[in-house]
C-alpha positions in Angstrom: 123.4 127.6 91.3 124.8 125.1 93.8 125.9 127.8 96.2 122.7 129.8 96.1 121.1 126.5 96.9 123.3 125.9 99.7 123.0 129.3 101.2 119.1 129.2 101.1 119.3 125.8 102.9 121.7 127.1 105.5 119.6 130.4 106.2 116.5 128.1 106.5 118.6 125.7 109.0 119.3 128.7 111.2 116.0 130.4 111.1 113.7 127.2 111.6 114.7 125.9 115.0 113.7 129.3 116.6 110.4 129.2 115.2 109.3 125.7 115.0 107.3 125.4 118.1 103.7 124.9 118.8 101.4 127.3 120.6 98.9 126.4 123.2 95.2 126.6 121.9 93.9 123.1 122.9 91.1 121.8 124.5 90.0 124.5 127.2 88.4 122.0 129.4 90.9 119.5 129.5 88.3 116.8 129.5 88.7 115.1 126.2 87.8 111.3 126.4 90.6 109.0 126.4 93.6 111.6 126.7 96.7 110.6 128.5 98.9 113.4 127.9 98.8 116.8 129.4 98.3 118.6 126.2 95.1 116.8 125.2 96.5 114.3 122.8 96.0 110.6 123.2 99.5 108.9 123.8 98.8 105.8 122.3 97.7 107.5 118.9 100.4 109.8 118.8 103.1 107.2 119.5 101.9 105.3 116.5 101.7 108.3 114.1 105.2 109.3 115.2 106.4 105.6 114.4 104.7 105.7 111.1 106.5 109.0 110.3 109.7 107.3 110.8 108.4 104.3 108.7 107.5 106.7 105.7 111.0 108.5 106.1 112.5 105.2 105.8 110.7 104.5 102.5 112.3 107.8 101.0 115.9 107.5 102.6 117.2 104.8 102.0 114.4 102.8 100.6 113.9 104.8 97.2 117.6 105.6 97.2 118.4 101.9 96.9 115.6 100.8 94.9 116.2 103.5 92.0 120.0 103.4 92.7 120.2 99.5 91.8 118.2 100.0 88.6 120.5 102.6 87.1 124.0 102.3 85.7 126.8 102.1 88.2 127.9 105.7 86.9 124.3 107.1 88.1 124.3 105.5 91.5 125.8 108.4 93.6 123.8 110.8 91.4 120.5 109.3 92.5 121.5 109.1 96.0 122.4 112.8 96.3 119.3 113.9 94.3 117.1 111.7 96.7 118.7 113.4 99.8 118.7 116.8 98.5 114.9 116.8 97.2 114.0 115.2 100.6 115.7 118.0 102.6 114.3 120.9 100.4 110.8 119.3 100.5 110.9 119.0 104.4 112.3 122.5 104.9 109.7 124.0 102.5 106.9 122.3 104.3 107.9 123.8 107.6 108.2 127.4 106.1 105.3 127.5 103.9 104.0 124.1 102.5 102.2 123.2 105.9 99.9 126.4 105.8 99.3 126.2 102.2 97.9 122.6 102.4 96.4 122.6 105.8 95.9 126.4 106.6 92.6 127.7 107.5 90.2 127.2 104.7 89.5 130.2 102.9 88.3 129.7 99.1 88.8 126.1 98.8 91.9 126.3 96.6 94.8 126.9 98.9 95.3 127.1 102.8 95.4 130.4 104.5 98.7 131.6 105.7 97.9 131.4 109.4 100.6 128.5 110.1 103.7 129.6 108.0 106.9 128.7 109.7 104.3 127.0 112.1 103.8 130.0 114.2 100.3 128.9 115.1 99.7 125.4 116.0 97.0 123.8 118.4 97.8 121.2 121.0 95.6 118.6 119.1 95.0 118.6 115.5 91.2 119.1 114.8 89.2 116.1 114.2 92.0 114.0 115.4 93.6 112.5 118.9 97.1 113.5 118.1 99.1 116.7 118.7 99.2 119.1 115.8 103.0 118.8 115.6 102.8 115.0 115.3 100.5 115.8 112.4 102.8 118.2 110.8 105.6 115.6 110.9 103.7 112.9 109.5 102.5 115.0 106.6 106.0 116.4 106.1 107.2 112.9 105.3 104.4 112.6 102.7 105.4 115.7 101.3 109.2 114.7 101.4 109.0 111.4 99.6 106.3 112.3 96.8 108.9 114.5 95.0 111.5 111.8 95.2 109.3 109.5 93.6 109.9 111.3 90.4 113.8 110.8 90.4 113.4 107.8 88.2 111.8 110.0 85.4 115.0 112.1 84.7 118.0 109.8 85.7 121.0 110.5 83.5 118.9 113.4 82.0 118.8 116.3 84.5 121.3 118.4 86.4 121.5 118.6 90.2 120.5 122.1 90.3 117.4 121.7 88.2 116.5 118.7 90.1 116.4 120.8 93.4 114.7 123.9 92.0 112.1 121.9 90.2 111.4 119.8 93.4 111.0 123.0 95.4 108.8 124.6 93.0 106.5 121.4 92.5 106.3 121.0 96.1 104.6 124.4 96.4 102.8 124.7 93.2 101.6 121.1 92.9 101.5 119.1 95.7 100.5 121.4 98.7 97.5 122.7 96.8 96.3 119.3 95.8 96.6 118.2 99.4 94.6 121.1 100.5 91.8 120.4 97.8 91.5 116.9 99.4 93.0 116.5 102.9 93.0 120.2 104.1 89.0 120.8 103.3 89.3 122.2 100.0 87.0 122.2 97.1 87.3 118.6 96.1 86.5 117.5 99.6 83.9 119.9 100.5 82.1 120.1 97.1 82.8 116.5 95.8 83.3 114.3 98.7 86.5 113.3 97.3 88.1 110.6 100.0 91.9 109.9 99.7 92.8 107.4 102.6 96.6 107.4 102.0 97.8 109.3 99.1 96.4 107.7 96.0 95.6 110.9 94.6 97.5 113.6 96.6 100.9 111.5 96.2 100.7 109.0 93.6 98.6 110.5 91.0 100.3 113.8 91.2 104.0 112.3 91.1 103.0 110.0 88.4 101.5 112.3 86.0 104.3 114.8 86.6 106.9 112.2 86.1 105.6 111.4 82.9 105.4 114.9 81.5 108.9 115.7 82.6 110.0 112.2 80.8 108.1 113.3 77.6 109.8 116.9 77.7 113.3 115.4 78.3 113.0 112.7 75.8 115.2 109.6 75.5 118.3 108.8 77.3 121.4 109.5 75.2 122.1 106.3 73.2 118.8 104.8 74.0 117.7 102.1 72.5 121.1 101.6 70.8 123.1 101.2 74.1 122.3 98.8 76.4 121.6 100.0 80.0 121.2 97.2 82.3 120.6 97.8 86.1 124.2 97.6 87.9 123.1 96.0 91.4 119.6 94.2 91.3 120.6 93.2 94.8 120.3 96.8 96.1 116.7 97.1 94.3 115.6 94.1 96.2 116.9 95.7 99.6 115.1 98.9 98.7 112.0 97.1 97.7 112.0 95.4 101.0 112.5 98.8 103.1 109.5 100.1 100.8 107.5 97.2 101.9 107.9 97.7 105.5 107.8 101.4 105.1 104.3 101.1 103.5 103.0 99.9 106.9 103.5 103.2 108.2 102.5 105.0 104.8 99.1 103.3 104.9 98.5 102.6 108.5 99.6 105.6 109.7 97.1 107.5 107.8 94.2 106.3 110.0 96.0 108.7 112.6 94.9 106.5 115.3 96.2 103.0 116.7 93.0 101.2 115.7 91.4 98.6 113.7 91.4 100.9 110.6 95.2 101.1 110.9 95.6 97.5 111.3 93.2 96.5 108.4 95.3 99.1 106.1 98.4 97.3 107.2 96.9 93.9 106.6 95.7 94.6 103.1 98.9 96.3 102.4 101.0 93.2 103.2 98.6 91.0 101.4 98.7 93.0 98.4 102.6 93.0 98.5 102.8 89.1 99.0 100.5 88.7 95.9 102.3 90.9 93.6 105.6 89.5 94.8 104.5 86.0 93.7 103.0 87.0 90.7 106.2 88.8 89.8 108.2 85.7 90.7 106.0 83.6 88.2 
């Protein structure tokens, strides 16, 4: 199983660099208000979303890795770290190959995106209804797609094999995450017919991951020896460091979802920080 997974990842790594280039189909007049880049995208907004992408990836690795790793027993720390890295890598590669077009491809029936952007073969200079390049949008959304399955790792610690984790995360990314992202963020039926708004992933990220993690935990059952065997976290300090990285990473997660360096982004970051401060104080008390 591991050899098969490794072969698939290696093949994707060889193919992707050759095809992951955006094609030009941007503003034909070149007169979009406020642009400073030759491709029609706003440099300030693009720079902010690129920075936010890095912050979101920081949440997943090493943020989540340290947060979960400190909560488990010492013997499971390496397993958590390897699973997190593998899940992020697989989800990222699948996003470029087919995930992006399933989530943000042309709207046809409202359930799943069309295949016009598989392997990123057809990207515009500027993402529709934004002031950032579509390649920047792909990167930002890829970080969301990568961290979401990684959120579920805590549900199967000490109870799932590595090969199963990789296969499950790959299928889940394509069969659950991408369709739900299309329904709400890609102009699908929830957004078009019900007017559903999800600013930064409350439904697309947290609801899907939370419900799926609960189902997996119920199906797998209790850990062997629980509750007779005491299973204390082996390194609360690592969990604290991971929480700090998640705290900072949330600024990119929520603030970057505005897709502009604007008051909307600043308000999202401010609210995120105040909520974290209040939660931290309540937990300490």
